[in-house]
C-alpha positions, 0 to 999 in steps of 0.5 A: 501460564496458560491463562496468560497464553488465553489472555495474549490470543484473545488480545490478538484476535481482538486486534485482527478483528479491528484493525486486520493486524497481527503481531510478531508472535514467535516469529517477529513478523507483524502483518498489516493489511491494507484493504478497501478504501484508504479513509483520510480526512473524511469518514466513509459511509457505513457499508464500505470497507475501509482502511483508516490511516489514523490506525495504520499510522500508530501501528507503523510506529510501534512495529517500528519501536518494538524490539520484538517485531524483526520485520513487517509484511504488508498485505494489500487489496485496495481501491485507492481512496485519499490521496494524502492519506495514502501518500502519507502511509506510503512515506512512512512504510519507506522510511522504516529501518525494519525489513518490509515487504509488500504483497498485492492480492486482488488490486493495488489501485490509484494511490494504492500504487504507491503503497505497493512499491513502498517495501524494501521488497515488493511482490504481486500475485499474477491474478492481481492488477494495478490501476495508473490514472491521473489525479482526480477529485469528485464533488465541488472544485474551485475553477481556478488555475491554482486548483489545477496546478495543485493537482499537477503537483500532487501528481508529481509527488506521486510519480516521483515516490513511485519512481524512487521506490521502484525500478519504473521509468518516470516517462513510462508512468506518466505515459500510462497515467494518461493513456486514453485507450485503456479504459472505457470512460476515462484514462489510465491504465490497468496492469496485471501482475506480470505486466507490473513486474516488467516495467519495474513497478514491482520486484517480483511475481509471488504470493505469501510463500515468496513474500515471507521468504524474502522477509524472513532472508532480510531478517537474517541478513 
């Protein structure tokens, strides 16, 4: 019996080191971390902290299917990244039937905003920030009207998701995305924790204690 516990502990430590994931254990709460940059269709260079969406997708499916998993806590500290990968993860989290709580620590920037609002309950610590800005791309861009139409459509999908899964107003979100006086060399808006709650993006100010308490309450219900 002791040997089996040691094996289970080694497996859990290995999962934490590889994927930033911990199993439900006795509590039935599984923890997933979304940190650094969201890696999508392209592999990021070495030396960058990244969350690979091909890792998270099967983890989310496993949590949904595992009868021992009662709820999922998603902890975020991300600068954003691949837009389609981030939106795909957001849709998966939002479509889970099990209780989900997101907790934004440090930052939930760019495509991290939809991820931050994707839980059934959402929390942010006071010192965390969230950056709203229009869809953008670096590198070679095909200079055709269809390219800009695609960007506009993608932005509409992102704003639509954010507003469906939060209490934020669509016009206000779009206005904050296009604001030109907030950032030195760009357009967009940086929101601190209490501002994210005031505009309806996030449900509540709170840290790990409140996030876990809310998740346990949802599990009990």
